[in-house]
Each structure stands twice: as structure tokens, then as C-alpha cells.
Biopython code that builds the backbone (N, CA, C, O; Angstrom):
import numpy as np
from Bio.PDB.StructureBuilder import StructureBuilder

atoms = [
    (1, "MET", "N", (16.328, 22.160, -3.916)),
    (1, "MET", "CA", (15.412, 21.401, -4.748)),
    (1, "MET", "C", (15.601, 19.918, -4.463)),
    (1, "MET", "O", (16.690, 19.466, -4.110)),
    (2, "LYS", "N", (14.517, 19.178, -4.624)),
    (2, "LYS", "CA", (14.550, 17.740, -4.392)),
    (2, "LYS", "C", (13.576, 17.069, -5.356)),
    (2, "LYS", "O", (12.431, 17.506, -5.475)),
    (3, "PRO", "N", (14.010, 16.020, -6.042)),
    (3, "PRO", "CA", (13.103, 15.356, -6.981)),
    (3, "PRO", "C", (12.044, 14.541, -6.257)),
    (3, "PRO", "O", (12.298, 13.966, -5.199)),
    (4, "LYS", "N", (10.859, 14.501, -6.839)),
    (4, "LYS", "CA", (9.743, 13.701, -6.319)),
    (4, "LYS", "C", (9.116, 12.958, -7.483)),
    (4, "LYS", "O", (9.139, 13.431, -8.619)),
    (5, "PHE", "N", (8.562, 11.802, -7.199)),
    (5, "PHE", "CA", (7.835, 11.045, -8.210)),
    (5, "PHE", "C", (6.786, 10.198, -7.520)),
    (5, "PHE", "O", (6.892, 9.907, -6.328)),
    (6, "ASN", "N", (5.789, 9.810, -8.263)),
    (6, "ASN", "CA", (4.718, 8.980, -7.739)),
    (6, "ASN", "C", (4.688, 7.691, -8.551)),
    (6, "ASN", "O", (4.439, 7.713, -9.756)),
    (7, "LEU", "N", (4.939, 6.586, -7.895)),
    (7, "LEU", "CA", (5.015, 5.287, -8.535)),
    (7, "LEU", "C", (3.777, 4.471, -8.181)),
    (7, "LEU", "O", (3.393, 4.395, -7.014)),
    (8, "TRP", "N", (3.162, 3.871, -9.171)),
    (8, "TRP", "CA", (2.054, 2.961, -8.915)),
    (8, "TRP", "C", (2.080, 1.847, -9.937)),
    (8, "TRP", "O", (2.717, 1.953, -10.985)),
    (9, "ILE", "N", (1.373, 0.770, -9.611)),
    (9, "ILE", "CA", (1.278, -0.384, -10.496)),
    (9, "ILE", "C", (-0.197, -0.591, -10.821)),
    (9, "ILE", "O", (-1.057, -0.592, -9.940)),
    (10, "GLU", "N", (-0.459, -0.767, -12.111)),
    (10, "GLU", "CA", (-1.822, -1.006, -12.576)),
    (10, "GLU", "C", (-1.946, -2.415, -13.126)),
    (10, "GLU", "O", (-0.970, -3.010, -13.581)),
    (11, "ASN", "N", (-3.154, -2.933, -13.077)),
    (11, "ASN", "CA", (-3.486, -4.194, -13.727)),
    (11, "ASN", "C", (-4.769, -3.948, -14.515)),
    (11, "ASN", "O", (-5.830, -3.716, -13.935)),
    (12, "LYS", "N", (-4.663, -4.001, -15.827)),
    (12, "LYS", "CA", (-5.798, -3.769, -16.723)),
    (12, "LYS", "C", (-6.492, -2.436, -16.431)),
    (12, "LYS", "O", (-7.719, -2.352, -16.390)),
    (13, "GLY", "N", (-5.680, -1.403, -16.229)),
    (13, "GLY", "CA", (-6.203, -0.055, -16.027)),
    (13, "GLY", "C", (-6.625, 0.277, -14.609)),
    (13, "GLY", "O", (-7.062, 1.399, -14.351)),
    (14, "THR", "N", (-6.508, -0.653, -13.691)),
    (14, "THR", "CA", (-6.874, -0.416, -12.292)),
    (14, "THR", "C", (-5.612, -0.322, -11.451)),
    (14, "THR", "O", (-4.747, -1.195, -11.518)),
    (15, "VAL", "N", (-5.510, 0.737, -10.662)),
    (15, "VAL", "CA", (-4.359, 0.874, -9.772)),
    (15, "VAL", "C", (-4.487, -0.187, -8.677)),
    (15, "VAL", "O", (-5.477, -0.229, -7.946)),
    (16, "VAL", "N", (-3.470, -1.041, -8.582)),
    (16, "VAL", "CA", (-3.504, -2.101, -7.580)),
    (16, "VAL", "C", (-2.481, -1.890, -6.467)),
    (16, "VAL", "O", (-2.657, -2.402, -5.362)),
    (17, "LEU", "N", (-1.428, -1.151, -6.744)),
    (17, "LEU", "CA", (-0.437, -0.851, -5.714)),
    (17, "LEU", "C", (0.118, 0.553, -5.931)),
    (17, "LEU", "O", (0.360, 0.981, -7.059)),
    (18, "SER", "N", (0.309, 1.241, -4.837)),
    (18, "SER", "CA", (0.953, 2.556, -4.829)),
    (18, "SER", "C", (1.500, 2.748, -3.420)),
    (18, "SER", "O", (1.218, 1.953, -2.524)),
    (19, "GLU", "N", (2.264, 3.782, -3.233)),
    (19, "GLU", "CA", (2.807, 4.036, -1.895)),
    (19, "GLU", "C", (1.668, 4.197, -0.886)),
    (19, "GLU", "O", (1.718, 3.623, 0.202)),
    (20, "TRP", "N", (0.642, 4.975, -1.244)),
    (20, "TRP", "CA", (-0.483, 5.202, -0.337)),
    (20, "TRP", "C", (-1.209, 3.904, -0.036)),
    (20, "TRP", "O", (-1.566, 3.653, 1.115)),
    (21, "ARG", "N", (-1.434, 3.075, -1.041)),
    (21, "ARG", "CA", (-2.157, 1.815, -0.849)),
    (21, "ARG", "C", (-1.351, 0.836, -0.006)),
    (21, "ARG", "O", (-1.918, 0.096, 0.798)),
    (22, "VAL", "N", (-0.054, 0.827, -0.183)),
    (22, "VAL", "CA", (0.794, -0.035, 0.647)),
    (22, "VAL", "C", (0.768, 0.456, 2.094)),
    (22, "VAL", "O", (0.724, -0.350, 3.023)),
    (23, "ARG", "N", (0.794, 1.776, 2.285)),
    (23, "ARG", "CA", (0.687, 2.308, 3.656)),
    (23, "ARG", "C", (-0.641, 1.926, 4.293)),
    (23, "ARG", "O", (-0.701, 1.664, 5.495)),
    (24, "LEU", "N", (-1.718, 1.893, 3.491)),
    (24, "LEU", "CA", (-3.015, 1.452, 4.001)),
    (24, "LEU", "C", (-2.928, 0.002, 4.477)),
    (24, "LEU", "O", (-3.404, -0.325, 5.565)),
    (25, "LEU", "N", (-2.327, -0.861, 3.672)),
    (25, "LEU", "CA", (-2.177, -2.270, 4.068)),
    (25, "LEU", "C", (-1.329, -2.384, 5.338)),
    (25, "LEU", "O", (-1.648, -3.175, 6.226)),
    (26, "GLN", "N", (-0.267, -1.609, 5.424)),
    (26, "GLN", "CA", (0.581, -1.638, 6.610)),
    (26, "GLN", "C", (-0.178, -1.138, 7.838)),
    (26, "GLN", "O", (0.021, -1.641, 8.944)),
    (27, "ALA", "N", (-1.043, -0.149, 7.640)),
    (27, "ALA", "CA", (-1.849, 0.368, 8.749)),
    (27, "ALA", "C", (-2.870, -0.673, 9.204)),
    (27, "ALA", "O", (-3.164, -0.779, 10.394)),
    (28, "ILE", "N", (-3.407, -1.437, 8.263)),
    (28, "ILE", "CA", (-4.320, -2.528, 8.635)),
    (28, "ILE", "C", (-3.548, -3.560, 9.450)),
    (28, "ILE", "O", (-4.034, -4.042, 10.474)),
    (29, "ALA", "N", (-2.346, -3.894, 8.993)),
    (29, "ALA", "CA", (-1.524, -4.875, 9.705)),
    (29, "ALA", "C", (-1.207, -4.417, 11.125)),
    (29, "ALA", "O", (-1.292, -5.205, 12.066)),
    (30, "SER", "N", (-0.844, -3.156, 11.279)),
    (30, "SER", "CA", (-0.457, -2.679, 12.608)),
    (30, "SER", "C", (-1.659, -2.405, 13.506)),
    (30, "SER", "O", (-1.582, -2.596, 14.719)),
    (31, "GLY", "N", (-2.770, -1.958, 12.916)),
    (31, "GLY", "CA", (-3.946, -1.624, 13.724)),
    (31, "GLY", "C", (-4.914, -2.770, 13.907)),
    (31, "GLY", "O", (-5.730, -2.758, 14.828)),
    (32, "GLY", "N", (-4.830, -3.765, 13.032)),
    (32, "GLY", "CA", (-5.684, -4.933, 13.161)),
    (32, "GLY", "C", (-7.101, -4.774, 12.659)),
    (32, "GLY", "O", (-7.918, -5.682, 12.813)),
    (33, "SER", "N", (-7.411, -3.622, 12.054)),
    (33, "SER", "CA", (-8.756, -3.426, 11.512)),
    (33, "SER", "C", (-8.742, -2.319, 10.462)),
    (33, "SER", "O", (-7.819, -1.508, 10.398)),
    (34, "LEU", "N", (-9.774, -2.311, 9.657)),
    (34, "LEU", "CA", (-9.906, -1.275, 8.643)),
    (34, "LEU", "C", (-10.194, 0.080, 9.284)),
    (34, "LEU", "O", (-9.685, 1.104, 8.827)),
    (35, "SER", "N", (-10.999, 0.090, 10.327)),
    (35, "SER", "CA", (-11.321, 1.363, 10.978)),
    (35, "SER", "C", (-10.079, 1.974, 11.639)),
    (35, "SER", "O", (-9.886, 3.189, 11.586)),
    (36, "ALA", "N", (-9.242, 1.142, 12.257)),
    (36, "ALA", "CA", (-8.009, 1.654, 12.859)),
    (36, "ALA", "C", (-7.065, 2.177, 11.775)),
    (36, "ALA", "O", (-6.412, 3.206, 11.950)),
    (37, "ALA", "N", (-7.002, 1.452, 10.649)),
    (37, "ALA", "CA", (-6.146, 1.884, 9.541)),
    (37, "ALA", "C", (-6.639, 3.212, 8.966)),
    (37, "ALA", "O", (-5.840, 4.107, 8.692)),
    (38, "ALA", "N", (-7.943, 3.336, 8.784)),
    (38, "ALA", "CA", (-8.512, 4.577, 8.253)),
    (38, "ALA", "C", (-8.206, 5.756, 9.177)),
    (38, "ALA", "O", (-7.865, 6.844, 8.713)),
    (39, "ALA", "N", (-8.330, 5.535, 10.473)),
    (39, "ALA", "CA", (-8.026, 6.602, 11.430)),
    (39, "ALA", "C", (-6.551, 6.999, 11.335)),
    (39, "ALA", "O", (-6.222, 8.185, 11.345)),
    (40, "LYS", "N", (-5.672, 6.009, 11.244)),
    (40, "LYS", "CA", (-4.238, 6.292, 11.137)),
    (40, "LYS", "C", (-3.920, 7.047, 9.853)),
    (40, "LYS", "O", (-3.071, 7.939, 9.845)),
    (41, "MET", "N", (-4.609, 6.687, 8.760)),
    (41, "MET", "CA", (-4.372, 7.321, 7.463)),
    (41, "MET", "C", (-5.136, 8.645, 7.324)),
    (41, "MET", "O", (-4.954, 9.387, 6.358)),
    (42, "ARG", "N", (-5.984, 8.916, 8.300)),
    (42, "ARG", "CA", (-6.808, 10.136, 8.302)),
    (42, "ARG", "C", (-7.723, 10.214, 7.082)),
    (42, "ARG", "O", (-7.827, 11.247, 6.420)),
    (43, "VAL", "N", (-8.383, 9.087, 6.810)),
    (43, "VAL", "CA", (-9.375, 9.019, 5.734)),
    (43, "VAL", "C", (-10.632, 8.350, 6.291)),
    (43, "VAL", "O", (-10.560, 7.608, 7.271)),
    (44, "PRO", "N", (-11.772, 8.609, 5.673)),
    (44, "PRO", "CA", (-12.979, 7.913, 6.113)),
    (44, "PRO", "C", (-12.858, 6.401, 5.900)),
    (44, "PRO", "O", (-12.199, 5.950, 4.964)),
    (45, "VAL", "N", (-13.495, 5.630, 6.770)),
    (45, "VAL", "CA", (-13.482, 4.176, 6.635)),
    (45, "VAL", "C", (-13.990, 3.780, 5.254)),
    (45, "VAL", "O", (-13.479, 2.841, 4.642)),
    (46, "ARG", "N", (-14.993, 4.495, 4.769)),
    (46, "ARG", "CA", (-15.556, 4.183, 3.451)),
    (46, "ARG", "C", (-14.490, 4.261, 2.355)),
    (46, "ARG", "O", (-14.422, 3.387, 1.491)),
    (47, "ARG", "N", (-13.668, 5.294, 2.390)),
    (47, "ARG", "CA", (-12.609, 5.433, 1.376)),
    (47, "ARG", "C", (-11.593, 4.295, 1.493)),
    (47, "ARG", "O", (-11.182, 3.723, 0.484)),
    (48, "ALA", "N", (-11.191, 3.969, 2.716)),
    (48, "ALA", "CA", (-10.253, 2.867, 2.926)),
    (48, "ALA", "C", (-10.843, 1.564, 2.401)),
    (48, "ALA", "O", (-10.150, 0.784, 1.748)),
    (49, "ARG", "N", (-12.109, 1.328, 2.682)),
    (49, "ARG", "CA", (-12.782, 0.112, 2.217)),
    (49, "ARG", "C", (-12.835, 0.077, 0.690)),
    (49, "ARG", "O", (-12.594, -0.967, 0.084)),
    (50, "GLU", "N", (-13.149, 1.215, 0.067)),
    (50, "GLU", "CA", (-13.214, 1.288, -1.400)),
    (50, "GLU", "C", (-11.854, 0.994, -2.029)),
    (50, "GLU", "O", (-11.770, 0.240, -2.999)),
    (51, "LYS", "N", (-10.798, 1.579, -1.488)),
    (51, "LYS", "CA", (-9.459, 1.378, -2.047)),
    (51, "LYS", "C", (-9.007, -0.072, -1.862)),
    (51, "LYS", "O", (-8.397, -0.653, -2.760)),
    (52, "LEU", "N", (-9.302, -0.649, -0.710)),
    (52, "LEU", "CA", (-8.958, -2.046, -0.476)),
    (52, "LEU", "C", (-9.699, -2.948, -1.461)),
    (52, "LEU", "O", (-9.100, -3.842, -2.059)),
    (53, "ALA", "N", (-10.990, -2.716, -1.627)),
    (53, "ALA", "CA", (-11.791, -3.520, -2.566)),
    (53, "ALA", "C", (-11.288, -3.348, -3.999)),
    (53, "ALA", "O", (-11.238, -4.314, -4.761)),
    (54, "GLU", "N", (-10.920, -2.136, -4.360)),
    (54, "GLU", "CA", (-10.392, -1.873, -5.702)),
    (54, "GLU", "C", (-9.096, -2.650, -5.945)),
    (54, "GLU", "O", (-8.905, -3.230, -7.014)),
    (55, "MET", "N", (-8.217, -2.656, -4.953)),
    (55, "MET", "CA", (-6.964, -3.405, -5.081)),
    (55, "MET", "C", (-7.247, -4.897, -5.234)),
    (55, "MET", "O", (-6.683, -5.553, -6.110)),
    (56, "GLU", "N", (-8.117, -5.429, -4.385)),
    (56, "GLU", "CA", (-8.408, -6.863, -4.429)),
    (56, "GLU", "C", (-9.077, -7.264, -5.746)),
    (56, "GLU", "O", (-8.768, -8.317, -6.304)),
    (57, "ARG", "N", (-9.983, -6.436, -6.236)),
    (57, "ARG", "CA", (-10.615, -6.719, -7.542)),
    (57, "ARG", "C", (-9.578, -6.699, -8.654)),
    (57, "ARG", "O", (-9.558, -7.587, -9.506)),
    (58, "GLY", "N", (-8.726, -5.697, -8.646)),
    (58, "GLY", "CA", (-7.712, -5.557, -9.681)),
    (58, "GLY", "C", (-6.681, -6.670, -9.664)),
    (58, "GLY", "O", (-6.173, -7.070, -10.712)),
    (59, "LEU", "N", (-6.373, -7.165, -8.488)),
    (59, "LEU", "CA", (-5.391, -8.236, -8.356)),
    (59, "LEU", "C", (-6.009, -9.614, -8.552)),
    (59, "LEU", "O", (-5.346, -10.549, -9.001)),
    (60, "GLY", "N", (-7.283, -9.724, -8.212)),
    (60, "GLY", "CA", (-7.962, -11.014, -8.331)),
    (60, "GLY", "C", (-7.764, -11.928, -7.137)),
    (60, "GLY", "O", (-8.008, -13.131, -7.222)),
    (61, "PHE", "N", (-7.322, -11.360, -6.024)),
    (61, "PHE", "CA", (-7.204, -12.159, -4.800)),
    (61, "PHE", "C", (-7.289, -11.241, -3.583)),
    (61, "PHE", "O", (-7.133, -10.024, -3.687)),
    (62, "LYS", "N", (-7.539, -11.852, -2.436)),
    (62, "LYS", "CA", (-7.711, -11.116, -1.183)),
    (62, "LYS", "C", (-6.368, -10.681, -0.612)),
    (62, "LYS", "O", (-5.385, -11.419, -0.656)),
    (63, "LEU", "N", (-6.352, -9.485, -0.084)),
    (63, "LEU", "CA", (-5.175, -8.944, 0.587)),
    (63, "LEU", "C", (-5.312, -9.007, 2.102)),
    (63, "LEU", "O", (-4.317, -9.015, 2.826)),
    (64, "VAL", "N", (-6.551, -9.053, 2.571)),
    (64, "VAL", "CA", (-6.816, -9.147, 4.011)),
    (64, "VAL", "C", (-7.801, -10.281, 4.255)),
    (64, "VAL", "O", (-8.540, -10.700, 3.364)),
    (65, "GLU", "N", (-7.783, -10.761, 5.498)),
    (65, "GLU", "CA", (-8.704, -11.823, 5.895)),
    (65, "GLU", "C", (-9.077, -11.595, 7.353)),
    (65, "GLU", "O", (-8.353, -10.916, 8.081)),
    (66, "PRO", "N", (-10.194, -12.154, 7.779)),
    (66, "PRO", "CA", (-10.546, -12.033, 9.196)),
    (66, "PRO", "C", (-9.453, -12.627, 10.078)),
    (66, "PRO", "O", (-8.841, -13.637, 9.732)),
    (67, "ASP", "N", (-9.220, -11.996, 11.203)),
    (67, "ASP", "CA", (-8.206, -12.477, 12.141)),
    (67, "ASP", "C", (-8.903, -13.049, 13.367)),
    (67, "ASP", "O", (-9.378, -12.294, 14.215)),
    (68, "PRO", "N", (-8.971, -14.377, 13.471)),
    (68, "PRO", "CA", (-9.673, -14.980, 14.611)),
    (68, "PRO", "C", (-9.021, -14.664, 15.955)),
    (68, "PRO", "O", (-9.670, -14.764, 16.996)),
    (69, "LYS", "N", (-7.750, -14.284, 15.941)),
    (69, "LYS", "CA", (-7.048, -13.956, 17.185)),
    (69, "LYS", "C", (-7.101, -12.465, 17.500)),
    (69, "LYS", "O", (-6.681, -12.032, 18.573)),
    (70, "GLY", "N", (-7.622, -11.684, 16.553)),
    (70, "GLY", "CA", (-7.641, -10.237, 16.721)),
    (70, "GLY", "C", (-8.700, -9.774, 17.692)),
    (70, "GLY", "O", (-9.557, -10.543, 18.128)),
    (71, "GLN", "N", (-8.620, -8.492, 18.022)),
    (71, "GLN", "CA", (-9.575, -7.901, 18.945)),
    (71, "GLN", "C", (-10.353, -6.820, 18.229)),
    (71, "GLN", "O", (-9.926, -6.327, 17.185)),
    (72, "GLY", "N", (-11.473, -6.457, 18.776)),
    (72, "GLY", "CA", (-12.300, -5.423, 18.174)),
    (72, "GLY", "C", (-13.461, -6.033, 17.406)),
    (72, "GLY", "O", (-13.668, -7.246, 17.408)),
    (73, "ARG", "N", (-14.213, -5.153, 16.748)),
    (73, "ARG", "CA", (-15.429, -5.580, 16.059)),
    (73, "ARG", "C", (-15.167, -6.441, 14.838)),
    (73, "ARG", "O", (-15.792, -7.489, 14.677)),
    (74, "LYS", "N", (-14.255, -6.017, 13.977)),
    (74, "LYS", "CA", (-13.948, -6.748, 12.744)),
    (74, "LYS", "C", (-12.436, -6.833, 12.561)),
    (74, "LYS", "O", (-11.868, -6.144, 11.713)),
    (75, "PRO", "N", (-11.787, -7.681, 13.356)),
    (75, "PRO", "CA", (-10.324, -7.765, 13.250)),
    (75, "PRO", "C", (-9.879, -8.364, 11.915)),
    (75, "PRO", "O", (-10.471, -9.320, 11.415)),
    (76, "LEU", "N", (-8.826, -7.780, 11.356)),
    (76, "LEU", "CA", (-8.281, -8.226, 10.078)),
    (76, "LEU", "C", (-6.785, -8.471, 10.194)),
    (76, "LEU", "O", (-6.109, -7.939, 11.075)),
    (77, "ARG", "N", (-6.297, -9.285, 9.286)),
    (77, "ARG", "CA", (-4.853, -9.465, 9.131)),
    (77, "ARG", "C", (-4.553, -9.519, 7.633)),
    (77, "ARG", "O", (-5.429, -9.819, 6.821)),
    (78, "ILE", "N", (-3.331, -9.231, 7.292)),
    (78, "ILE", "CA", (-2.893, -9.257, 5.899)),
    (78, "ILE", "C", (-2.632, -10.708, 5.506)),
    (78, "ILE", "O", (-2.038, -11.468, 6.270)),
    (79, "THR", "N", (-3.078, -11.086, 4.313)),
    (79, "THR", "CA", (-2.827, -12.440, 3.825)),
    (79, "THR", "C", (-1.349, -12.605, 3.480)),
    (79, "THR", "O", (-0.616, -11.622, 3.371)),
    (80, "ALA", "N", (-0.921, -13.840, 3.313)),
    (80, "ALA", "CA", (0.475, -14.103, 2.938)),
    (80, "ALA", "C", (0.803, -13.433, 1.606)),
    (80, "ALA", "O", (1.885, -12.866, 1.450)),
    (81, "ARG", "N", (-0.121, -13.493, 0.644)),
    (81, "ARG", "CA", (0.113, -12.837, -0.653)),
    (81, "ARG", "C", (0.186, -11.326, -0.485)),
    (81, "ARG", "O", (0.974, -10.659, -1.156)),
    (82, "GLY", "N", (-0.628, -10.791, 0.404)),
    (82, "GLY", "CA", (-0.590, -9.360, 0.678)),
    (82, "GLY", "C", (0.731, -8.934, 1.278)),
    (82, "GLY", "O", (1.290, -7.907, 0.893)),
    (83, "LYS", "N", (1.240, -9.722, 2.228)),
    (83, "LYS", "CA", (2.546, -9.417, 2.840)),
    (83, "LYS", "C", (3.647, -9.438, 1.793)),
    (83, "LYS", "O", (4.529, -8.579, 1.788)),
    (84, "ARG", "N", (3.590, -10.421, 0.911)),
    (84, "ARG", "CA", (4.607, -10.529, -0.138)),
    (84, "ARG", "C", (4.558, -9.306, -1.057)),
    (84, "ARG", "O", (5.603, -8.774, -1.434)),
    (85, "LEU", "N", (3.353, -8.857, -1.419)),
    (85, "LEU", "CA", (3.226, -7.672, -2.284)),
    (85, "LEU", "C", (3.772, -6.423, -1.612)),
    (85, "LEU", "O", (4.409, -5.596, -2.264)),
    (86, "ILE", "N", (3.530, -6.279, -0.316)),
    (86, "ILE", "CA", (4.068, -5.131, 0.426)),
    (86, "ILE", "C", (5.595, -5.129, 0.325)),
    (86, "ILE", "O", (6.201, -4.092, 0.057)),
    (87, "GLN", "N", (6.209, -6.286, 0.538)),
    (87, "GLN", "CA", (7.669, -6.393, 0.458)),
    (87, "GLN", "C", (8.164, -6.127, -0.954)),
    (87, "GLN", "O", (9.148, -5.413, -1.143)),
    (88, "GLN", "N", (7.490, -6.696, -1.947)),
    (88, "GLN", "CA", (7.918, -6.527, -3.337)),
    (88, "GLN", "C", (7.810, -5.063, -3.764)),
    (88, "GLN", "O", (8.720, -4.530, -4.398)),
    (89, "PHE", "N", (6.700, -4.416, -3.417)),
    (89, "PHE", "CA", (6.542, -3.020, -3.799)),
    (89, "PHE", "C", (7.600, -2.160, -3.116)),
    (89, "PHE", "O", (8.147, -1.244, -3.731)),
    (90, "GLY", "N", (7.891, -2.450, -1.847)),
    (90, "GLY", "CA", (8.918, -1.697, -1.133)),
    (90, "GLY", "C", (10.275, -1.797, -1.805)),
    (90, "GLY", "O", (10.976, -0.795, -1.949)),
    (91, "ALA", "N", (10.648, -2.997, -2.215)),
    (91, "ALA", "CA", (11.930, -3.193, -2.898)),
    (91, "ALA", "C", (11.934, -2.494, -4.258)),
    (91, "ALA", "O", (12.923, -1.872, -4.646)),
    (92, "PHE", "N", (10.821, -2.605, -4.968)),
    (92, "PHE", "CA", (10.687, -1.972, -6.277)),
    (92, "PHE", "C", (10.803, -0.456, -6.148)),
    (92, "PHE", "O", (11.526, 0.182, -6.914)),
    (93, "GLN", "N", (10.093, 0.118, -5.179)),
    (93, "GLN", "CA", (10.124, 1.565, -4.991)),
    (93, "GLN", "C", (11.513, 2.028, -4.553)),
    (93, "GLN", "O", (11.981, 3.076, -4.998)),
    (94, "LYS", "N", (12.175, 1.264, -3.691)),
    (94, "LYS", "CA", (13.506, 1.641, -3.224)),
    (94, "LYS", "C", (14.483, 1.729, -4.401)),
    (94, "LYS", "O", (15.331, 2.621, -4.447)),
    (95, "SER", "N", (14.357, 0.797, -5.350)),
    (95, "SER", "CA", (15.248, 0.847, -6.514)),
    (95, "SER", "C", (14.971, 2.092, -7.358)),
    (95, "SER", "O", (15.890, 2.662, -7.945)),
    (96, "PHE", "N", (13.713, 2.510, -7.418)),
    (96, "PHE", "CA", (13.378, 3.739, -8.145)),
    (96, "PHE", "C", (13.900, 4.962, -7.409)),
    (96, "PHE", "O", (14.377, 5.903, -8.044)),
    (97, "ASP", "N", (13.819, 4.968, -6.087)),
    (97, "ASP", "CA", (14.342, 6.091, -5.307)),
    (97, "ASP", "C", (15.820, 6.306, -5.635)),
    (97, "ASP", "O", (16.256, 7.433, -5.870)),
    (98, "ALA", "N", (16.579, 5.217, -5.648)),
    (98, "ALA", "CA", (18.014, 5.303, -5.944)),
    (98, "ALA", "C", (18.247, 5.783, -7.373)),
    (98, "ALA", "O", (19.126, 6.611, -7.611)),
    (99, "GLU", "N", (17.477, 5.279, -8.312)),
    (99, "GLU", "CA", (17.646, 5.679, -9.716)),
    (99, "GLU", "C", (17.270, 7.150, -9.927)),
    (99, "GLU", "O", (17.962, 7.864, -10.652)),
    (100, "VAL", "N", (16.194, 7.601, -9.307)),
    (100, "VAL", "CA", (15.793, 9.008, -9.427)),
    (100, "VAL", "C", (16.879, 9.902, -8.835)),
    (100, "VAL", "O", (17.219, 10.930, -9.421)),
    (101, "ALA", "N", (17.422, 9.525, -7.688)),
    (101, "ALA", "CA", (18.495, 10.318, -7.074)),
    (101, "ALA", "C", (19.714, 10.372, -7.986)),
    (101, "ALA", "O", (20.321, 11.431, -8.144)),
    (102, "ARG", "N", (20.075, 9.249, -8.583)),
    (102, "ARG", "CA", (21.231, 9.200, -9.493)),
    (102, "ARG", "C", (21.002, 10.098, -10.701)),
    (102, "ARG", "O", (21.889, 10.861, -11.083)),
    (103, "ARG", "N", (19.839, 10.017, -11.295)),
    (103, "ARG", "CA", (19.540, 10.830, -12.477)),
    (103, "ARG", "C", (19.447, 12.323, -12.125)),
    (103, "ARG", "O", (19.839, 13.181, -12.917)),
    (104, "TYR", "N", (18.931, 12.615, -10.944)),
    (104, "TYR", "CA", (18.869, 14.009, -10.510)),
    (104, "TYR", "C", (20.278, 14.588, -10.389)),
    (104, "TYR", "O", (20.549, 15.690, -10.866)),
    (105, "ARG", "N", (21.176, 13.828, -9.742)),
    (105, "ARG", "CA", (22.564, 14.299, -9.604)),
    (105, "ARG", "C", (23.202, 14.481, -10.972)),
    (105, "ARG", "O", (23.931, 15.449, -11.186)),
    (106, "ALA", "N", (22.942, 13.569, -11.900)),
    (106, "ALA", "CA", (23.511, 13.679, -13.251)),
    (106, "ALA", "C", (22.989, 14.920, -13.972)),
    (106, "ALA", "O", (23.741, 15.592, -14.677)),
    (107, "ALA", "N", (21.708, 15.221, -13.798)),
    (107, "ALA", "CA", (21.107, 16.353, -14.505)),
    (107, "ALA", "C", (21.406, 17.693, -13.847)),
    (107, "ALA", "O", (21.626, 18.692, -14.533)),
    (108, "PHE", "N", (21.415, 17.714, -12.517)),
    (108, "PHE", "CA", (21.546, 18.971, -11.780)),
    (108, "PHE", "C", (22.874, 19.122, -11.058)),
    (108, "PHE", "O", (23.170, 20.190, -10.523)),
    (109, "GLY", "N", (23.675, 18.067, -11.034)),
    (109, "GLY", "CA", (24.971, 18.155, -10.378)),
    (109, "GLY", "C", (24.905, 18.287, -8.887)),
    (109, "GLY", "O", (25.796, 18.874, -8.274)),
    (110, "ARG", "N", (23.861, 17.750, -8.286)),
    (110, "ARG", "CA", (23.721, 17.853, -6.816)),
    (110, "ARG", "C", (23.575, 16.506, -6.199)),
    (110, "ARG", "O", (23.447, 16.396, -4.980)),
]
sb = StructureBuilder()
sb.init_structure("model")
sb.init_model(0)
sb.init_chain("A")
sb.init_seg("    ")
for serial, (resi, resn, name, xyz) in enumerate(atoms, 1):
    if name == "N":
        sb.init_residue(resn, " ", resi, " ")
    sb.init_atom(name, np.array(xyz, "f"), 0.0, 1.0, " ", f" {name:<3s}", serial, name[0])
structure = sb.get_structure()
């Protein structure tokens, strides 16, 4: 047996960060476009676009911006605020991973 949990952050009832959404941002960063990120995440571009727009609306600021140095039809890069959120969520989630593991061992002795 292994414990699992799903962590997300909401702002006024809108999910603005989750593991899946952070992976989407990371895929945009590595692929340089929304279409490349959608392909990597195995979701339609429309869904990726909707989730990105939902995050940006909920946060009140842009997470991606056009990349003038990028290649392809619509190159994108993560904004400085977006990069910071990716790092913050990663640290936040890592602390939860450790706490869940500790509590699991306490409850189940494993």
C-alpha cells in the first residue's frame, strides 16, 4: 500500500495551481509553445489553452508571454512570476509529500 493525495491551490473558488497545471507550465517552458505542451501532456490544445486561461484569470496575472526568440508558429515562455509559482508550488508539494509519508508510517507502521 502507498498513500496518495491530490494537492491544489484555489483563489476565490478557482483552481489556480495543481500538480497537473504545474506540469503544463513546465511543458510549455520545455516545448516553447502551447501546442507542444499539449502534445506532451496528451491533451487537446483547446484543453491546455482553457486551463492556462483559467489559471491566469484566477491569479490575475499572466503566466506565459510571447517569446520573440522562440521558434514555431506561436512561441511562448513562462513569465518571471510564473517561474516563481512553479518553484513555490514544488516546494510546497514536497513538504506535503514528506508529511503524508510521516503520517502514513505513524498510522500503518510502514
